[in-house]
C-alpha positions in Angstrom: -6.9 -18.5 0.5 -6.4 -18.7 -3.2 -3.4 -20.9 -4.4 -4.0 -20.0 -7.8 -2.4 -16.7 -7.5 1.1 -16.9 -5.3 3.2 -14.1 -3.8 6.7 -14.0 -3.4 7.6 -13.1 0.1 11.4 -13.3 0.5 13.1 -15.4 2.4 10.1 -17.3 3.1 9.3 -18.4 -0.4 6.0 -18.2 -2.4 2.7 -18.1 -0.7 -0.8 -18.4 -1.4 -2.9 -15.2 -1.4 -4.6 -15.0 1.8 -7.4 -13.1 3.5 -8.7 -10.0 1.8 -12.0 -11.4 0.8 -14.0 -8.2 1.8 -11.7 -5.7 0.2 -11.6 -7.8 -2.8 -15.5 -8.1 -2.8 -15.6 -4.2 -2.7 -13.0 -3.5 -5.4 -14.6 -6.2 -7.7 -18.1 -4.5 -7.2 -16.5 -1.0 -7.9 -15.3 -2.7 -10.9 -18.7 -4.1 -12.1 -20.8 -0.9 -11.6 -17.8 1.7 -12.6 -16.4 4.6 -10.5 -16.6 8.0 -11.5 -13.3 9.2 -9.4 -10.1 7.6 -9.0 -9.6 5.4 -5.6 -6.7 6.6 -3.5 -5.8 3.4 -1.6 -3.4 4.0 1.3 -2.5 2.1 4.3 0.8 1.0 6.0 3.9 0.1 4.2 4.0 -3.6 3.4 0.5 -4.1 4.4 -0.4 -5.9 1.1 -1.7 -3.0 -0.9 0.2 -4.1 -3.9 -0.7 -7.9 -3.5 -4.2 -7.0 -3.3 -4.1 -5.0 -6.5 -2.3 -7.3 -8.3 -4.7 -10.1 -7.6 -7.5 -7.6 -8.5 -6.0 -7.2 -11.8 -5.4 -10.7 -12.4 -8.6 -11.8 -11.8 -10.4 -9.0 -13.8 -8.0 -10.1 -16.8 -9.0 -13.9 -16.2 -12.7 -12.6 -16.4 -12.5 -10.6 -19.8 -11.9 -7.3 -18.6 -9.0 -4.7 -19.7 -6.6 -4.8 -16.7 -3.3 -3.3 -16.2 -1.3 -2.8 -13.1 1.6 -0.6 -13.1 4.3 -0.4 -10.4 5.4 3.1 -10.7 8.7 2.5 -8.4 9.9 -0.3 -10.8 13.3 0.1 -11.9 13.2 -2.5 -14.4 11.7 -3.5 -17.7 8.2 -3.9 -18.6 7.9 -7.4 -17.3 8.7 -6.3 -13.7 6.5 -2.9 -14.0 3.2 -4.2 -15.7 0.9 -7.0 -14.5 -0.7 -9.1 -16.3 1.8 -8.3 -19.3 -0.4 -10.1 -22.1 1.4 -10.0 -25.7 -0.9 -7.3 -26.8 -0.5 -5.1 -23.8 3.4 -5.7 -24.1 3.3 -4.3 -27.6 1.8 -1.1 -26.3 3.8 -0.8 -23.3 6.9 -1.0 -25.4 5.9 1.6 -27.6 4.9 4.0 -24.8 7.7 3.5 -22.5 10.5 2.6 -25.0 10.2 6.0 -26.8 11.1 7.8 -23.6 13.7 5.5 -22.0 14.3 5.0 -18.3 12.7 2.9 -15.7 9.4 1.4 -17.1 7.1 1.8 -14.3 8.1 5.5 -13.6 7.8 6.4 -17.6 4.3 4.7 -17.8 3.0 6.5 -14.6 4.3 9.7 -16.4 2.9 9.0 -19.6 -0.6 7.4 -18.4 -2.3 9.5 -20.9 -0.6 7.9 -23.7 -0.9 4.4 -22.4 -4.7 4.6 -22.0 -4.7 6.2 -25.5 -3.2 3.3 -27.1 -5.2 0.8 -25.1 -8.2 2.5 -26.6 -7.0 2.5 -30.0 -5.3 -1.6 -29.9 -7.7 -3.2 -27.5 -11.1 -3.6 -27.9 -12.4 -1.9 -24.8 -16.2 -1.2 -26.2 -18.5 -2.6 -23.5 -15.8 -4.0 -21.3 -14.7 -3.2 -18.0 -11.3 -1.6 -17.5 -9.2 -1.4 -14.6 -6.1 0.7 -14.4 -4.0 0.7 -11.0 -1.0 2.7 -10.6 0.8 1.9 -7.6 3.3 4.1 -5.5 2.7 6.7 -8.1 3.0 9.6 -5.8 6.4 8.5 -4.3 7.5 8.0 -8.0 6.4 11.5 -9.3 6.8 13.4 -6.2 4.0 14.3 -3.6 3.9 17.8 -4.8 2.4 16.8 -8.0 -0.3 14.5 -6.5 -3.2 16.9 -7.2 -2.4 17.7 -10.7 -1.7 13.7 -11.4 -4.9 12.5 -9.9 -6.8 15.2 -11.5 -5.5 13.7 -15.0 -6.7 10.2 -13.7 -9.9 11.7 -13.3 -10.2 13.1 -16.8 -9.0 9.8 -17.9 -11.8 7.9 -16.5 -14.2 9.8 -18.6 -12.0 9.4 -21.7 -12.5 5.8 -21.3 -16.2 6.4 -20.8 -16.5 8.4 -24.2 -14.5 5.6 -25.9 -17.2 3.1 -24.9 -16.0 1.2 -21.8 -18.7 -0.5 -20.2 -17.6 0.3 -16.7 -14.0 1.9 -15.4 -12.3 1.6 -12.1 -8.9 3.7 -11.7 -7.1 3.2 -8.6 -3.6 4.9 -7.2 -2.1 3.5 -4.4 0.3 4.8 -1.7 1.9 4.2 1.6 2.7 7.6 2.8 0.2 10.3 4.3 1.3 13.4 2.7 -0.5 12.8 -0.6 -3.6 11.3 1.2 -4.0 14.6 3.3 -3.3 16.7 0.2 -6.0 14.8 -1.8 -8.6 14.6 0.9 -9.3 18.3 0.2 -10.6 17.4 -3.5 -13.8 16.0 -4.8 -12.3 14.3 -7.8 -10.6 11.2 -5.8 -12.2 8.7 -3.4 -9.7 8.0 -0.4 -10.0 4.3 1.1 -7.7 3.2 3.9 -6.4 -0.9 3.7 -5.2 -2.0 7.0 -2.7 -4.9 7.7 -3.9 -8.2 7.8 -6.6 -9.4 10.4 -5.3 -12.0 13.0 -7.0 -14.8 10.9 -5.4 -13.6 7.6 -1.9 -13.5 9.5 -2.7 -17.1 10.7 -3.2 -18.6 7.1 -0.1 -16.7 6.1 2.3 -17.9 9.0 0.7 -21.6 8.2 2.3 -21.5 4.9 5.9 -20.8 6.3 8.5 -22.1 8.7 8.2 -19.8 11.8 9.6 -20.6 14.9 7.6 -18.1 16.8 4.1 -18.6 17.9 1.4 -17.1 16.0 0.4 -14.8 18.9 3.7 -13.3 19.2 4.0 -12.6 15.6 0.5 -11.0 15.9 1.8 -8.9 18.9 4.9 -7.9 16.7 3.7 -7.3 13.1 -0.1 -6.5 13.4 -0.7 -8.6 10.4 2.0 -6.9 8.4 3.0 -9.3 5.6 6.3 -7.2 5.1 7.3 -7.2 8.9 7.2 -10.8 9.0 9.4 -11.0 6.0 11.8 -8.6 7.8 11.6 -10.6 10.8 12.5 -13.7 8.9 15.6 -12.0 7.1 17.0 -11.4 10.8 16.7 -15.0 11.8 13.7 -14.2 13.8 15.6 -12.3 16.4 13.2 -9.9 17.9 15.6 -7.9 19.8 17.7 -7.5 17.0 14.9 -6.1 14.7 13.5 -4.0 17.5 16.8 -2.7 18.0 17.3 -1.8 14.2 13.9 0.1 13.8 14.6 2.2 16.8 18.3 3.2 15.5 17.2 3.4 11.8 13.6 4.7 12.0 12.9 6.2 15.0 15.9 7.8 16.7 16.6 10.3 13.6 13.3 11.9 14.7 13.9 11.9 18.4 15.3 15.7 18.4 12.3 16.9 16.3 9.6 15.1 18.4 11.3 15.1 21.8 11.1 12.6 24.4 8.1 13.5 26.2 6.1 13.7 23.0 7.2 10.6 21.7 6.6 8.9 25.1 2.9 10.0 25.0 2.5 8.6 21.6 3.8 5.2 22.8 1.3 5.2 25.4 -1.5 6.7 23.5 -1.5 7.3 19.8 -4.2 9.8 20.1 -2.3 11.9 22.8 -0.6 14.4 20.3 -2.2 14.8 16.6 0.6 17.3 15.5 3.7 14.9 16.6 1.8 11.8 15.1 1.4 13.9 11.7 5.3 14.3 11.8 5.6 10.5 12.3 3.4 9.9 9.6 5.5 12.0 6.9 8.1 9.1 7.9 5.8 6.2 7.5 5.7 5.3 11.1 2.0 6.3 12.2 -1.0 6.6 10.1 -4.1 8.7 10.5 -7.1 6.3 10.4 -10.1 7.0 8.1 -12.9 4.2 9.8 -15.7 5.7 7.9 -13.6 5.2 4.5 -12.0 1.6 4.7 -12.1 -1.1 2.5 -12.2 -3.7 5.0 -12.7 -3.9 8.6 -11.1 -0.9 10.5 -8.8 -2.0 13.2 -10.1 -1.7 16.7 -8.4 0.5 19.3 -5.7 -1.9 21.0 -3.1 -0.2 23.3 -0.8 -2.8 23.0 -0.9 -2.8 19.1 -0.4 0.9 19.1 -3.8 1.5 17.7 -5.9 4.5 18.5 -9.4 5.9 17.7 -7.6 8.5 15.2 -4.1 7.6 14.8 -2.1 4.2 14.9 1.5 3.1 14.7 1.9 1.3 11.5 3.4 -1.7 13.1 3.0 -2.7 17.0 7.0 -3.2 16.4 7.5 0.5 15.7 5.5 1.3 19.1 7.8 -1.2 21.0 11.3 0.0 18.9 10.2 3.6 20.3 9.6 2.3 23.7 13.2 0.6 23.9 14.7 3.7 22.6 13.1 5.9 25.3 14.5 3.6 27.6 17.9 3.3 26.5 18.2 7.3 26.0 16.6 7.8 29.6 19.4 5.5 30.7 22.3 7.3 29.4 20.6 10.7 30.5 20.9 9.2 33.8 24.7 8.6 33.5 
């Protein structure tokens, strides 16, 4: 637990950065020795990718590296889109984003080449470590542009080395599976999976907030996903209401295209129907696991948590919501 870096978790307040020791050390090691291709960090929505990558940028900046984290989906000004925003970097960002107008995060992600060029011109990068993170970029630019954009990031790495950088780490992060499938075909990117917090990490997080439900119950519902914990708190810790909302808003719209029987099989066994699971992955409900390319410990198969060998529900609650929906629709069919 690092309380020097705090994270807003509405409506639960500000919490200390927890867990992620193994994932951080691996990223820190890559920053130290440099990576010749961009990393694609992907995983369930709300699993903590953004928090980990912001923490990496914070630590790198404090340790003397040139570090820039960009939230490509930010609709606000540079203070919301860029972290850590030093005075020197603020001047560069204002120049690059201000000339184009629009949401700073999306503009900076789109003009990443110009941003890197200004950084090389204005900041002393020679001999220093350089970290560039573009978060949620494929959602911002559209997954159809994923290959071309990632190739640009690959080329920027070589430009930074040519400018004298001591080591370079470029990271793109995403929560959807389509861009991962597209990019996995190419040699100029290294996909890395980030899973939800482990059981001990969730316990560290829960220990900082006023949660009326037992840690084990929260584990069986959220699977260690911090955003899921936040959603449940927003609904007053009403589990039935939360599962009902997930069933109606996230799963029912897909019932006709998937079919009851196929959905039922996935509820019972996430690996039972890869084709149907792939459709659910496009809607951020399930995810293809890459155990051999995991930043941290890959999750162990667990039927109750909705985790198989090759596929998993992004949250245990999504599997429970699907089960709830199937029970409801079956009852209506019997009337």
